C-alpha positions in Angstrom: -66.3 -14.5 9.8 -63.5 -15.2 7.3 -65.8 -17.1 5.0 -68.9 -14.9 5.3 -69.9 -11.6 3.7 -67.8 -8.6 4.7 -69.5 -6.0 6.9 -70.9 -2.8 5.5 -68.1 -0.2 5.1 -67.0 2.4 2.6 -64.5 -0.1 1.2 -66.6 -3.2 1.3 -66.8 -3.4 -2.4 -63.0 -4.0 -2.6 -62.9 -6.8 0.0 -63.6 -10.2 -1.6 -63.7 -13.6 0.0 -60.2 -14.3 -1.5 -58.8 -11.4 0.6 -60.6 -12.5 3.8 -59.5 -16.1 3.4 -55.8 -15.1 3.4 -53.6 -13.3 6.0 -53.8 -9.7 6.8 -50.2 -8.3 7.4 -49.7 -5.3 9.7 -46.3 -3.7 9.0 -44.8 -1.6 11.8 -41.6 0.4 11.5 -39.8 3.4 13.1 -36.8 4.9 11.4 -34.4 5.1 14.3 -33.8 3.7 17.8 -34.5 7.2 19.2 -37.9 7.2 17.6 -38.7 3.8 19.0 -37.8 5.0 22.5 -39.5 8.4 22.3 -42.2 8.4 19.7 -44.5 6.0 21.5 -47.7 7.4 20.1 -46.6 6.8 16.5 -45.8 3.2 17.3 -49.1 2.7 19.2 -51.1 4.0 16.2 -49.3 1.5 13.9 -50.2 -1.4 16.2 -53.8 -0.2 16.3 -54.1 -1.3 12.6 -54.5 -4.8 13.9 -57.9 -3.8 15.3 -58.8 -2.1 12.1 -58.2 -5.4 10.2 -60.6 -7.1 12.6 -63.1 -4.4 12.0 -63.0 -5.0 8.2 -63.9 -8.6 8.7 -60.7 -10.5 9.2 -60.4 -12.8 12.2 -57.8 -12.0 14.9 -56.0 -15.3 14.3 -55.6 -14.3 10.6 -53.7 -11.0 11.4 -49.9 -11.2 11.2 -47.9 -8.3 12.7 -44.4 -7.8 11.3 -42.3 -5.4 13.5 -38.8 -6.7 12.8 -37.7 -3.4 11.2 -38.0 -1.2 14.3 -35.2 1.4 14.4 -34.3 0.8 10.7 -34.5 3.4 7.9 -36.9 2.7 5.0 -34.6 4.2 2.4 -33.7 0.8 1.1 -34.8 -2.9 1.3 -31.3 -3.9 2.4 -31.0 -4.8 6.1 -34.8 -4.7 6.5 -35.7 -8.4 7.3 -39.3 -7.4 8.1 -39.9 -5.9 4.7 -38.2 -8.8 3.0 -40.4 -11.2 4.9 -43.5 -9.2 3.7 -42.4 -9.5 0.1 -41.9 -13.2 0.5 -45.3 -13.7 2.1 -47.0 -11.8 -0.7 -45.0 -13.7 -3.4 -46.2 -17.0 -1.8 -49.8 -16.0 -2.1 -50.4 -16.0 1.7 -51.5 -12.4 2.1 -54.8 -10.8 1.3 -54.4 -7.3 2.7 -51.3 -5.3 3.7 -51.8 -2.7 6.4 -49.5 0.3 7.0 -50.1 3.5 8.8 -48.9 5.4 5.8 -46.8 4.8 2.7 -43.6 6.2 4.4 -43.8 3.4 7.0 -43.7 0.7 4.2 -41.0 2.3 2.1 -39.2 5.6 1.4 -37.8 4.3 -2.0 -39.8 4.3 -5.2 -38.0 1.3 -6.4 -39.0 -0.8 -3.3 -42.5 0.7 -3.2 -43.2 -0.2 -6.9 -41.8 -3.7 -6.4 -44.4 -4.2 -3.6 -47.1 -2.8 -5.9 -46.2 -5.1 -8.7 -46.3 -8.1 -6.4 -49.6 -7.1 -4.8 -51.2 -6.5 -8.3 -49.9 -9.9 -9.5 -51.3 -11.8 -6.5 -54.4 -9.6 -6.0 -53.4 -8.2 -2.6 -55.0 -5.0 -1.2 -53.1 -2.2 0.5 -54.7 -0.3 3.4 -53.6 2.7 5.3 -55.2 5.2 7.8 -57.2 6.7 4.9 -58.6 3.8 3.0 -58.2 0.5 1.1 -56.6 0.4 -2.3 -56.5 -2.2 -5.1 -53.2 -2.1 -7.0 -55.1 -3.7 -10.0 -57.4 -0.7 -10.2 -55.8 2.1 -12.4 -57.1 4.9 -10.3 -55.8 3.3 -7.0 -52.5 2.4 -8.7 -52.0 6.0 -9.8 -52.8 7.3 -6.3 -50.5 4.8 -4.7 -47.7 5.7 -7.1 -48.1 9.4 -6.3 -48.0 8.7 -2.6 -44.8 6.7 -3.0 -43.1 9.5 -4.9 -44.2 12.0 -2.2 -42.8 9.7 0.5 -39.4 9.5 -1.3 -39.3 13.3 -1.9 -40.1 13.9 1.7 -37.1 11.7 2.7 -34.8 13.7 0.4 -36.1 17.0 1.9 -35.5 15.8 5.4 -32.0 14.5 4.6 -31.1 17.7 2.7 -32.3 19.8 5.7 -30.3 17.8 8.2 -27.2 17.7 5.9 -27.1 21.4 5.4 -27.4 21.9 9.2 -24.6 19.5 9.7 -22.4 21.3 7.1 -23.1 24.6 8.7 -22.0 23.3 12.1 -18.9 21.7 10.6 -17.9 25.0 8.9 -17.8 26.5 12.4 -15.6 23.7 13.6 -18.1 22.5 16.1 -19.3 19.1 14.6 -17.7 16.2 16.4 -18.6 12.5 16.4 -15.7 10.7 17.9 -12.4 12.4 18.6 -8.9 11.0 17.7 -6.6 9.2 20.1 -5.2 11.6 22.7 -8.2 13.9 22.8 -11.4 14.1 24.8 -14.6 16.0 24.7 -14.7 18.8 27.3 -17.8 19.5 29.4 -18.6 22.6 27.3 -18.7 20.6 24.1 -15.2 21.5 22.9 -12.1 19.5 22.5 -9.2 19.2 25.0 -6.1 17.1 25.3 -6.5 13.8 27.2 -6.0 14.5 30.9 -4.1 11.2 31.3 -0.4 12.0 31.1 0.6 8.6 29.8 -1.9 8.8 26.9 -0.4 12.2 25.8 3.1 10.8 26.2 2.5 7.9 23.9 0.9 10.1 21.2 3.9 12.5 21.4 6.3 9.5 21.2 4.6 8.3 18.0 5.3 11.5 16.2 8.8 11.9 17.6 9.8 8.4 16.5 8.3 8.8 13.0 10.3 12.1 12.6 13.4 10.3 13.7 13.0 7.0 11.8 11.1 8.3 8.8 9.0 5.1 8.3 5.7 3.9 9.6 7.0 0.3 9.6 10.0 1.2 11.8 7.8 3.3 14.1 5.4 0.5 14.5 8.2 -2.0 15.1 9.7 0.3 17.8 6.4 0.5 19.7 5.9 -3.3 19.5 9.4 -4.1 20.6 9.0 -1.9 23.7 5.5 -3.0 24.5 4.0 0.5 24.2 0.2 0.6 23.9 -2.2 3.2 22.8 -4.8 4.6 25.2 -8.3 4.8 23.7 -11.4 6.3 25.2 -14.7 4.3 24.8 -16.9 6.7 22.9 -20.3 4.8 23.2 -22.0 2.2 25.2 -22.2 1.8 29.0 -18.5 2.3 29.4 -18.4 5.6 27.5 -15.4 7.7 28.4 -13.5 4.8 30.0 -9.8 4.5 29.2 -8.7 1.2 27.6 -5.2 0.2 26.3 -4.7 -1.6 23.0 -1.8 -2.8 21.1 -0.8 -0.3 18.4 -2.3 -1.2 15.0 -0.5 -0.2 11.9 -3.7 1.4 10.4 -4.3 3.4 13.6 -0.7 4.8 13.5 -1.2 5.6 9.8 -4.4 7.5 10.6 -2.7 9.4 13.4 0.2 10.5 11.2 -2.1 11.9 8.5 -4.8 13.4 10.6 -4.6 17.3 10.7 -6.3 17.2 14.1 -2.9 16.6 15.8 -1.6 19.8 14.2 -4.4 21.8 15.7 -6.6 21.9 12.6 -10.2 21.0 12.4 -11.1 19.2 9.1 -14.4 17.8 7.8 -15.0 15.8 4.7 -11.8 13.8 4.7 -13.6 10.5 4.0 -16.7 11.2 1.9 -19.2 8.5 1.1 -18.9 6.8 -2.3 -22.2 4.9 -3.0 -20.5 2.8 -5.7 -18.3 1.2 -3.2 -21.1 0.2 -0.8 -22.3 -3.4 -1.1 -24.5 -5.9 0.7 -21.6 -7.1 2.7 -20.5 -3.5 3.6 -23.7 -1.6 4.4 -21.7 1.1 6.3 -18.7 1.1 4.0 -18.0 2.8 0.8 -15.9 5.7 2.0 -12.8 6.9 0.3 -9.9 9.1 1.3 -10.3 12.5 -0.4 -7.4 14.9 -1.2 -7.2 18.1 0.9 -8.6 20.2 -1.9 -11.9 18.3 -1.7 -12.4 18.7 2.0 -15.5 20.6 3.1 -13.5 22.8 5.5 -10.0 23.0 7.1 -9.7 25.4 10.1 -6.2 26.0 11.4 -5.5 26.6 15.2 -9.0 25.3 16.1 -8.0 22.6 18.6 -5.0 21.9 20.9 -2.1 20.6 19.0 0.6 17.9 19.5 2.8 19.0 16.6 3.3 22.1 14.5 1.6 22.6 11.1 5.0 22.5 9.4 5.8 19.1 11.0 2.4 17.8 9.9 3.0 18.8 6.3 6.4 17.2 6.4 5.0 14.0 7.9 2.2 13.9 5.3 4.7 14.4 2.4 7.0 11.7 3.7 4.2 9.2 4.2 2.9 9.9 0.7 6.3 9.3 -0.8 6.6 6.0 1.2 3.1 5.0 -0.1 4.2 5.6 -3.7 7.3 3.5 -3.2 9.4 6.4 -4.5 7.0 7.5 -7.2 5.7 4.1 -8.3 2.4 2.4 -7.4 3.6 -0.8 -9.0 6.9 -1.4 -7.3 8.2 -4.9 -7.7 10.2 -4.8 -4.5 12.7 -2.8 -2.5 15.4 -1.7 -4.9 19.0 -1.7 -3.6 19.4 2.0 -4.3 20.0 5.1 -2.2 17.7 7.8 -3.6 14.3 6.1 -3.3 11.7 8.7 -2.7 13.9 11.8 -3.1 15.0 11.5 -6.7 13.1 13.7 -9.2 13.2 14.1 -13.0 15.2 17.2 -14.1 13.1 17.4 -17.3 9.5 17.3 -16.1 9.8 17.5 -12.4 8.0 14.3 -11.5 9.2 11.7 -9.0 11.4 9.0 -10.5 11.0 5.4 -9.3 13.6 2.6 -8.9 13.1 -0.2 -11.4 14.6 -3.6 -11.8 14.6 -4.0 -8.0 15.8 -7.6 -8.0 19.2 -8.0 -6.5 20.6 -9.7 -9.6 19.4 -7.0 -12.0 20.8 -3.6 -12.7 18.5 -1.0 -11.0 17.6 2.2 -12.8 16.0 5.4 -11.9 13.1 5.9 -14.4 10.6 8.7 -15.1 7.9 6.6 -16.7 4.7 8.0 -15.1 3.3 8.9 -18.5 3.9 5.4 -19.8 2.5 3.6 -16.7 -0.7 5.8 -16.5 -1.5 6.4 -20.2 0.8 4.2 -22.2 2.7 7.2 -23.5 6.5 7.6 -24.0 9.0 7.2 -21.2 10.7 10.5 -20.2 14.2 9.3 -19.2 16.0 6.6 -17.2 19.5 6.3 -15.8 21.5 3.4 -14.3 21.1 4.0 -10.5 24.7 3.0 -9.7 26.2 6.2 -11.1 24.2 8.8 -9.2 24.4 6.6 -6.1 28.2 6.7 -6.3 28.1 10.5 -6.6 25.8 10.8 -3.6 28.1 8.5 -1.5 30.4 11.5 -1.4 28.2 12.7 1.5 30.6 10.7 3.6 33.4 13.1 2.8 31.1 16.1 3.4 30.2 15.0 7.0 33.6 13.6 8.0 34.8 16.9 9.5 31.7 17.1 11.6 32.2 13.6 13.1 32.6 14.9 16.6 29.4 16.9 16.4 27.6 14.0 15.0 28.7 11.7 17.8 27.5 14.3 20.4 24.1 14.5 18.6 23.9 10.7 18.5 24.7 10.5 22.1 22.1 13.1 23.0 19.4 11.4 20.9 20.2 8.0 22.5 19.9 9.6 25.9 16.5 11.2 25.0 15.2 7.9 23.6 16.1 6.1 26.8 14.6 8.9 28.9 11.3 8.6 27.1 11.2 4.8 27.6 12.0 5.1 31.3 9.3 7.8 31.7 6.8 5.5 30.0 7.8 2.6 32.3 7.3 4.9 35.4 3.8 5.9 34.2 2.9 2.2 33.7 4.1 1.4 37.2 2.3 4.4 38.6 -0.9 3.3 37.0 -0.5 -0.3 38.2 0.1 1.1 41.8 -3.1 3.2 41.6 -5.1 0.2 40.3 -3.8 -2.0 43.2 -4.5 0.7 45.8 -8.0 1.3 44.4 -8.7 -2.4 44.6 -7.5 -2.4 48.2 -9.8 0.5 49.1 -12.7 -1.3 47.6 -11.9 -4.4 49.6 -11.6 -2.4 52.8 -14.9 -0.6 52.2 -17.0 -3.8 52.0 -18.4 -5.5 55.1 -16.0 -8.4 56.0 -19.0 -10.6 56.8 -20.4 -10.2 53.4 -18.2 -12.9 51.9 -20.1 -13.1 48.6 -18.8 -9.7 47.7 -15.6 -9.7 49.8 -14.2 -12.9 48.0 -14.6 -11.3 44.6 -13.0 -8.0 45.7 -10.2 -10.0 47.3 -9.5 -11.9 44.1 -9.5 -8.6 42.2 -7.0 -7.0 44.6 -4.7 -10.0 44.4 -4.8 -9.9 40.6 -3.8 -6.2 40.7 -1.0 -6.9 43.0 0.3 -9.7 40.8 0.2 -7.3 37.8 2.0 -4.6 39.7 4.7 -7.1 40.8 5.1 -8.3 37.2 5.6 -4.8 35.9 8.1 -4.1 38.6 10.2 -7.1 37.6 10.0 -6.3 33.9 11.1 -2.7 34.6 14.0 -4.1 36.6 15.1 -6.2 33.7 14.7 -3.3 31.3 16.9 -1.1 33.6 19.6 -3.8 33.6 19.6 -4.1 29.9 19.2 -0.4 29.0 20.2 1.9 31.9 18.8 5.4 31.9 22.2 7.0 31.1 24.8 5.8 28.6 27.9 4.2 30.1 31.4 5.4 29.3 31.9 2.4 27.0 28.7 3.2 25.1 29.9 6.8 24.6 33.3 5.7 23.4 31.7 3.3 20.9 29.5 6.1 19.5 32.5 8.4 19.1 34.5 5.6 17.4 31.7 4.9 14.9 31.2 8.6 14.1 35.0 8.9 13.5 34.9 6.0 11.0 32.0 6.9 8.9 33.3 5.3 5.6 33.9 2.1 7.5 30.5 2.2 9.1 28.9 3.0 5.7 30.5 -0.1 4.0 30.1 -2.4 7.0 28.2 -5.7 6.5 25.9 -4.9 9.4 24.8 -1.6 7.8 21.6 -2.2 5.8 20.4 -0.4 2.7 17.7 1.2 4.9 20.4 2.6 7.2 22.2 4.1 4.3 19.0 5.6 2.8 18.2 7.1 6.3 21.7 8.8 6.3 21.1 10.2 2.9 17.7 11.6 3.8 19.1 13.3 6.8 21.5 15.3 4.7 19.8 15.6 1.3 16.3 17.0 0.6 16.1 15.9 -3.1 18.2 15.0 -6.1 17.3 16.0 -9.7 18.5 14.0 -12.7 18.5 15.3 -16.2 20.1 13.1 -18.9 21.4 14.7 -22.1 19.2 13.0 -24.7 20.1 9.3 -24.9 23.8 9.9 -24.4 26.0 8.8 -21.5 26.1 12.3 -19.9 23.6 13.5 -17.2 23.4 16.5 -14.9 22.8 15.8 -11.2 21.5 18.6 -8.9 21.7 17.9 -5.2 19.5 20.0 -2.9 21.0 19.7 0.6 19.2 20.2 3.9 19.7 23.9 4.8 19.3 25.3 1.3 22.7 24.5 -0.3 22.5 23.4 -4.0 25.4 21.6 -5.8 25.5 20.6 -9.4 27.5 17.7 -10.9 27.9 15.8 -14.1 28.1 12.0 -14.4 28.7 9.6 -17.2 27.0 6.2 -17.3 27.6 3.1 -19.4 25.7 2.5 -22.6 24.6 -0.7 -24.3 25.6 0.5 -27.7 28.1 3.0 -29.2 25.4 4.6 -31.4 24.1 6.7 -28.3 27.6 7.7 -27.3 28.1 11.5 -27.3 31.0 12.5 -29.5 30.8 9.3 -31.6 31.6 11.2 -34.8 34.8 12.6 -33.3 35.8 9.2 -32.0 35.2 7.6 -35.4 37.3 10.3 -37.1 40.1 9.9 -34.6 40.2 6.0 -34.9 40.2 6.1 -38.7 42.9 8.8 -38.7 45.2 6.6 -36.5 44.4 3.6 -38.6 45.4 5.4 -41.7 48.7 6.3 -40.1 49.4 2.6 -39.8 48.8 2.1 -36.0 47.8 -1.3 -34.7 44.6 -1.8 -32.7 46.5 -2.0 -29.4 48.4 1.2 -30.2 45.2 3.0 -31.2 43.7 2.0 -27.8 46.7 3.5 -25.9 46.3 6.8 -27.8 42.6 7.0 -27.2 43.0 6.4 -23.5 45.7 8.9 -23.2 43.6 11.6 -25.0 40.6 11.0 -22.7 38.2 9.4 -25.1 35.4 7.4 -23.4 34.1 3.9 -24.2 30.4 3.1 -24.2 30.8 0.8 -21.2 33.9 -0.1 -19.2 37.0 1.5 -17.9 38.9 2.2 -21.2 39.8 1.1 -24.7 41.5 -2.2 -25.4 42.8 -3.7 -28.6 39.8 -5.9 -28.9 37.4 -3.0 -28.5 39.3 -1.0 -31.2 39.1 -4.0 -33.5 35.3 -4.2 -32.9 34.9 -0.5 -33.7 37.1 -0.9 -36.9 34.8 -3.7 -38.0 31.8 -1.5 -37.2 33.3 1.3 -39.3 34.0 -1.0 -42.2 37.8 -0.9 -42.0 38.5 -4.6 -41.8 37.1 -7.7 -43.4 37.5 -9.9 -40.4 34.9 -10.1 -37.6 35.5 -8.4 -34.2 38.0 -10.1 -32.1 40.0 -11.6 -35.1 43.6 -10.4 -35.3 44.3 -11.6 -38.9 43.0 -13.8 -41.7 44.5 -16.9 -40.2 41.9 -16.7 -37.4 39.0 -17.1 -39.8 37.1 -20.4 -40.0 38.8 -23.1 -42.1 37.5 -26.1 -44.1 34.2 -27.4 -42.5 34.5 -24.8 -39.7 32.2 -22.0 -38.8 31.5 -19.5 -36.1 29.5 -21.1 -33.2 26.4 -18.9 -33.6 26.4 -19.8 -37.3 26.3 -23.5 -36.5 23.5 -23.0 -34.1 21.5 -21.2 -36.8 22.1 -24.1 -39.3 20.9 -26.6 -36.7 17.9 -24.5 -35.6 18.9 -24.3 -32.0 20.0 -21.6 -29.6 23.8 -20.9 -29.2 23.6 -22.0 -25.6 22.8 -25.6 -26.8 26.0 -25.6 -28.9 27.9 -24.3 -25.9 26.5 -27.1 -23.7 27.7 -29.6 -26.3 31.1 -28.0 -26.3 31.3 -28.1 -22.5 30.4 -31.8 -22.6 33.0 -32.6 -25.2 30.5 -33.6 -27.8 32.0 -31.6 -30.7 35.3 -30.0 -31.7 35.8 -26.3 -31.0 38.6 -23.8 -30.7 38.7 -20.3 -29.1 40.6 -17.3 -30.4 43.1 -15.8 -27.9 42.4 -12.6 -26.1 39.7 -11.4 -23.8 36.2 -12.8 -24.7 37.7 -14.6 -27.7 35.1 -16.0 -30.1 34.5 -19.8 -30.7 35.0 -21.6 -34.0 33.5 -25.1 -34.3 34.2 -27.9 -36.8 31.4 -29.9 -38.3 31.5 -31.7 -41.7 28.5 -33.2 -43.3 28.6 -36.4 -41.2 29.0 -34.3 -38.0 26.0 -32.2 -38.9 23.9 -35.4 -39.3 25.1 -36.7 -35.9 24.4 -33.3 -34.2 20.9 -33.2 -35.7 20.2 -36.8 -34.4 21.6 -35.8 -31.0 19.2 -32.8 -30.8 16.2 -34.9 -31.9 17.1 -37.4 -29.1 17.2 -34.6 -26.5 13.9 -33.2 -27.6 12.2 -36.6 -27.5 13.4 -37.5 -24.0 13.6 -34.0 -22.4 16.9 -34.8 -20.7 15.6 -37.8 -18.8 17.9 -40.2 -20.7 21.6 -40.1 -21.5 22.4 -40.2 -25.2 24.4 -43.2 -26.5 28.0 -42.8 -27.4 27.3 -42.9 -31.2 25.4 -39.6 -30.7 28.0 -37.9 -28.4 31.4 -39.0 -29.5 32.7 -36.5 -32.2 34.5 -37.9 -35.3 38.2 -37.4 -35.9 39.1 -34.2 -37.5 42.3 -32.5 -38.8 44.5 -30.8 -36.2 44.1 -27.2 -35.3 45.1 -24.7 -37.9 47.2 -21.7 -37.3 49.6 -21.0 -34.4 47.4 -18.2 -33.0 44.6 -20.5 -32.0 44.1 -23.6 -29.9 41.8 -26.6 -30.2 39.3 -27.9 -27.7 37.2 -31.1 -27.6 35.9 -30.8 -24.1 35.3 -28.3 -21.3 37.1 -25.0 -20.9 
């Protein structure tokens, strides 16, 4: 019949031989697995379209049924292999008619629907549903098909909005649950209850207790791993729904537990809203983000049983947020060797200050630069971290009188920690004993003559007994290594350590994390406020318990121009100079009167001479005692020679270390270098530099380039000559 005339029908004028010679595709789809299982009539009506295609004149062997999208929503072409196959067949020119029960079965998206219409119009494919046959190339039929697609998409939005509002209404009552967190189960009446398993509840409580003690997710996770403590999870779907399984603790799972308000007895909905911009073809169910609490749909306190108090939850969330920021910075370059990470705040704007220059070789600073990092604006302030850290180390003196009480608390905490671990081991042994006994009862209940079943149950029983024996041996080793109660030697050791807190603080075995943990136990936060760009800064320490102490520190500066009281210092130095005092005598007077240097412990003669040169009171450079120390004939300062040769000063210093030029150093701390180089020497040094650049240090220069020429002896009794290393 495929090559003959079509039978008489209301739509016979649209069917042409080109349509009958090609395939007729029947597309079958249901939106969800529940509809596939329950809405049998709708599925049957869609399959009946195959018979309708035969009635219109197509042979049974020319009808292709595509039902690959059963249980998949039609809101998008993604993850719909059946619809994608349909588009491919149409694009290849294999299809003459597309059958669908209604437009909503083919697509619920105008974008996908019009894509199908464009392809059908291009390849002259008809579209048929329960009401008739339509030609996408006909303007009237195209308009009708477009309207039906719009109505199908609008219907989907109405259905989604109706279900979403119902879901929100249930969530605002605190009754909407999908899967509950670890440590909770669904009660028979639809509510939430604590997990009936004592070991599951004990592990959850242990996680929060150790985080409150250690203050770090990394340390808490390491503690659980070191003691082989696992999390008990309930299977929430599938054939084993409700069954308890034990898994190793994942860091992400612990992080979610610590930040979930459920454990504080609060019901929350909307914590992870969907962001469509983050969803991609490789993440069809992804695209969720963590919303701040102010964006949550609802938060109902005291709605479910709690493991911790609301105050403890807020403290845990605040601490984890500070740890996530790295002490206020999202671009931390490493762990800074500082004490106040995470608790230091700016005394000017109130924002958290971060530790910068975290490398061990650098000089760490506390910086308030949020405006600069986020918007490129000005930095608020920064201080050298060593100065407030030294001030905070005075906590050792504050807690020294309470060393006995600290030792008792440390002993009590150690006892509690061991008691928790022993209780966990007992629960594991009790569970292993129950599993072995249950396997024995199953073996006893089977007919001994039924060896097909008895052999499997016997192997299962033996495996449970082996596991029970292994746990018993592990627990015996654990008891030998860490007894339930501290020994007398352990108690004496704790008391000795508490009595020598300064020694413990400065011990090589005490890490930076240990020192920061001690500081956080005693101090809630520290506020720093620098006086402009001077060396003075105010430090406000907020102690645990409400006590507030205020201090002033002075930090070193890179230059004297930012020194507070520079005008008074200049006036005093010039006054002493006018009275005929030498630089060394002026330094003694300034130190005696309490004047401060920009950086260092006090004034020296060389520093005074540098200041005199800065103030224009001497014609000789800093570090020069008299005119006899100035460069002589064919001599110059080392940086000046480097500039004349077009090299960096370190290159000239390297030549000096190697003995390739004549140099002399002025006496005194950090004395400056004077080098000798006449015209011939300058030519030799230029040729030497050209040789080094050409060979990149891979070849040793010849003696005619490295041996300096003879020169007059050193001038002046106050200097010495050098033609080699220091």
